[in-house]
PyMOL CGO cylinders between C-alpha atoms (Angstrom):
from pymol import cmd
from pymol.cgo import CYLINDER

trace = [
    CYLINDER, 60.82, -51.01, 39.73, 61.56, -47.30, 39.85, 0.3, 1, 1, 1, 1, 1, 1,
    CYLINDER, 61.56, -47.30, 39.85, 59.42, -45.23, 37.52, 0.3, 1, 1, 1, 1, 1, 1,
    CYLINDER, 59.42, -45.23, 37.52, 61.31, -43.37, 34.79, 0.3, 1, 1, 1, 1, 1, 1,
    CYLINDER, 61.31, -43.37, 34.79, 60.56, -39.68, 34.17, 0.3, 1, 1, 1, 1, 1, 1,
    CYLINDER, 60.56, -39.68, 34.17, 58.54, -38.91, 31.07, 0.3, 1, 1, 1, 1, 1, 1,
    CYLINDER, 58.54, -38.91, 31.07, 60.56, -37.67, 28.09, 0.3, 1, 1, 1, 1, 1, 1,
    CYLINDER, 60.56, -37.67, 28.09, 59.27, -34.23, 27.25, 0.3, 1, 1, 1, 1, 1, 1,
    CYLINDER, 59.27, -34.23, 27.25, 59.15, -32.72, 23.78, 0.3, 1, 1, 1, 1, 1, 1,
    CYLINDER, 59.15, -32.72, 23.78, 61.72, -30.05, 24.60, 0.3, 1, 1, 1, 1, 1, 1,
    CYLINDER, 61.72, -30.05, 24.60, 65.47, -29.85, 24.95, 0.3, 1, 1, 1, 1, 1, 1,
    CYLINDER, 65.47, -29.85, 24.95, 66.79, -28.82, 28.31, 0.3, 1, 1, 1, 1, 1, 1,
    CYLINDER, 66.79, -28.82, 28.31, 69.84, -26.64, 28.74, 0.3, 1, 1, 1, 1, 1, 1,
    CYLINDER, 69.84, -26.64, 28.74, 71.36, -29.41, 30.87, 0.3, 1, 1, 1, 1, 1, 1,
    CYLINDER, 71.36, -29.41, 30.87, 71.29, -32.14, 28.22, 0.3, 1, 1, 1, 1, 1, 1,
    CYLINDER, 71.29, -32.14, 28.22, 71.60, -30.26, 24.91, 0.3, 1, 1, 1, 1, 1, 1,
    CYLINDER, 71.60, -30.26, 24.91, 73.21, -32.48, 22.28, 0.3, 1, 1, 1, 1, 1, 1,
    CYLINDER, 73.21, -32.48, 22.28, 73.12, -35.46, 24.65, 0.3, 1, 1, 1, 1, 1, 1,
    CYLINDER, 73.12, -35.46, 24.65, 69.33, -35.41, 24.82, 0.3, 1, 1, 1, 1, 1, 1,
    CYLINDER, 69.33, -35.41, 24.82, 67.99, -38.95, 24.25, 0.3, 1, 1, 1, 1, 1, 1,
    CYLINDER, 67.99, -38.95, 24.25, 66.09, -37.89, 21.13, 0.3, 1, 1, 1, 1, 1, 1,
    CYLINDER, 66.09, -37.89, 21.13, 69.17, -36.38, 19.51, 0.3, 1, 1, 1, 1, 1, 1,
    CYLINDER, 69.17, -36.38, 19.51, 71.25, -39.45, 20.28, 0.3, 1, 1, 1, 1, 1, 1,
    CYLINDER, 71.25, -39.45, 20.28, 68.55, -41.70, 18.82, 0.3, 1, 1, 1, 1, 1, 1,
    CYLINDER, 68.55, -41.70, 18.82, 68.23, -39.45, 15.74, 0.3, 1, 1, 1, 1, 1, 1,
    CYLINDER, 68.23, -39.45, 15.74, 71.99, -39.48, 15.08, 0.3, 1, 1, 1, 1, 1, 1,
    CYLINDER, 71.99, -39.48, 15.08, 72.08, -43.28, 15.38, 0.3, 1, 1, 1, 1, 1, 1,
    CYLINDER, 72.08, -43.28, 15.38, 69.05, -43.64, 13.09, 0.3, 1, 1, 1, 1, 1, 1,
    CYLINDER, 69.05, -43.64, 13.09, 70.68, -41.34, 10.52, 0.3, 1, 1, 1, 1, 1, 1,
    CYLINDER, 70.68, -41.34, 10.52, 73.96, -43.27, 10.65, 0.3, 1, 1, 1, 1, 1, 1,
    CYLINDER, 73.96, -43.27, 10.65, 72.12, -46.59, 10.25, 0.3, 1, 1, 1, 1, 1, 1,
    CYLINDER, 72.12, -46.59, 10.25, 70.19, -45.30, 7.21, 0.3, 1, 1, 1, 1, 1, 1,
    CYLINDER, 70.19, -45.30, 7.21, 72.89, -43.17, 5.54, 0.3, 1, 1, 1, 1, 1, 1,
    CYLINDER, 72.89, -43.17, 5.54, 70.98, -39.94, 6.21, 0.3, 1, 1, 1, 1, 1, 1,
    CYLINDER, 70.98, -39.94, 6.21, 72.82, -36.70, 7.04, 0.3, 1, 1, 1, 1, 1, 1,
    CYLINDER, 72.82, -36.70, 7.04, 72.31, -35.99, 10.77, 0.3, 1, 1, 1, 1, 1, 1,
    CYLINDER, 72.31, -35.99, 10.77, 71.32, -32.40, 10.01, 0.3, 1, 1, 1, 1, 1, 1,
    CYLINDER, 71.32, -32.40, 10.01, 68.30, -33.63, 8.02, 0.3, 1, 1, 1, 1, 1, 1,
    CYLINDER, 68.30, -33.63, 8.02, 64.82, -32.96, 9.33, 0.3, 1, 1, 1, 1, 1, 1,
    CYLINDER, 64.82, -32.96, 9.33, 62.49, -35.89, 9.97, 0.3, 1, 1, 1, 1, 1, 1,
    CYLINDER, 62.49, -35.89, 9.97, 59.75, -34.07, 8.07, 0.3, 1, 1, 1, 1, 1, 1,
    CYLINDER, 59.75, -34.07, 8.07, 61.87, -34.26, 4.88, 0.3, 1, 1, 1, 1, 1, 1,
    CYLINDER, 61.87, -34.26, 4.88, 62.30, -38.04, 4.96, 0.3, 1, 1, 1, 1, 1, 1,
    CYLINDER, 62.30, -38.04, 4.96, 60.55, -40.31, 2.50, 0.3, 1, 1, 1, 1, 1, 1,
    CYLINDER, 60.55, -40.31, 2.50, 57.31, -41.78, 3.82, 0.3, 1, 1, 1, 1, 1, 1,
    CYLINDER, 57.31, -41.78, 3.82, 58.90, -45.21, 4.28, 0.3, 1, 1, 1, 1, 1, 1,
    CYLINDER, 58.90, -45.21, 4.28, 61.91, -43.95, 6.24, 0.3, 1, 1, 1, 1, 1, 1,
    CYLINDER, 61.91, -43.95, 6.24, 59.75, -41.52, 8.21, 0.3, 1, 1, 1, 1, 1, 1,
    CYLINDER, 59.75, -41.52, 8.21, 57.51, -44.43, 9.26, 0.3, 1, 1, 1, 1, 1, 1,
    CYLINDER, 57.51, -44.43, 9.26, 60.59, -46.35, 10.46, 0.3, 1, 1, 1, 1, 1, 1,
    CYLINDER, 60.59, -46.35, 10.46, 61.70, -43.29, 12.45, 0.3, 1, 1, 1, 1, 1, 1,
    CYLINDER, 61.70, -43.29, 12.45, 58.28, -42.94, 14.07, 0.3, 1, 1, 1, 1, 1, 1,
    CYLINDER, 58.28, -42.94, 14.07, 58.21, -46.65, 15.01, 0.3, 1, 1, 1, 1, 1, 1,
    CYLINDER, 58.21, -46.65, 15.01, 61.70, -46.43, 16.49, 0.3, 1, 1, 1, 1, 1, 1,
    CYLINDER, 61.70, -46.43, 16.49, 60.82, -43.33, 18.53, 0.3, 1, 1, 1, 1, 1, 1,
    CYLINDER, 60.82, -43.33, 18.53, 57.65, -44.96, 19.82, 0.3, 1, 1, 1, 1, 1, 1,
    CYLINDER, 57.65, -44.96, 19.82, 59.45, -48.16, 20.76, 0.3, 1, 1, 1, 1, 1, 1,
    CYLINDER, 59.45, -48.16, 20.76, 62.43, -46.45, 22.42, 0.3, 1, 1, 1, 1, 1, 1,
    CYLINDER, 62.43, -46.45, 22.42, 60.55, -43.75, 24.32, 0.3, 1, 1, 1, 1, 1, 1,
    CYLINDER, 60.55, -43.75, 24.32, 57.61, -45.94, 25.32, 0.3, 1, 1, 1, 1, 1, 1,
    CYLINDER, 57.61, -45.94, 25.32, 59.96, -48.54, 26.80, 0.3, 1, 1, 1, 1, 1, 1,
    CYLINDER, 59.96, -48.54, 26.80, 61.74, -45.85, 28.84, 0.3, 1, 1, 1, 1, 1, 1,
    CYLINDER, 61.74, -45.85, 28.84, 58.52, -44.42, 30.27, 0.3, 1, 1, 1, 1, 1, 1,
    CYLINDER, 58.52, -44.42, 30.27, 56.85, -47.78, 30.96, 0.3, 1, 1, 1, 1, 1, 1,
]
cmd.load_cgo(trace, "trace")
């Protein structure tokens, strides 16, 4: 199995709005009725916990 590159905590000029984190965030917002221009830090504790679990699950599976 080919090893996947680690997802860094920065946005490259090459990916911009198609960065995996932005795509995941927009889908999460759509699924939860949250405006996509919201900041994760402004979410309720319950929704923020769901976002953190989703990020961990999605990004861990891509780097494993």
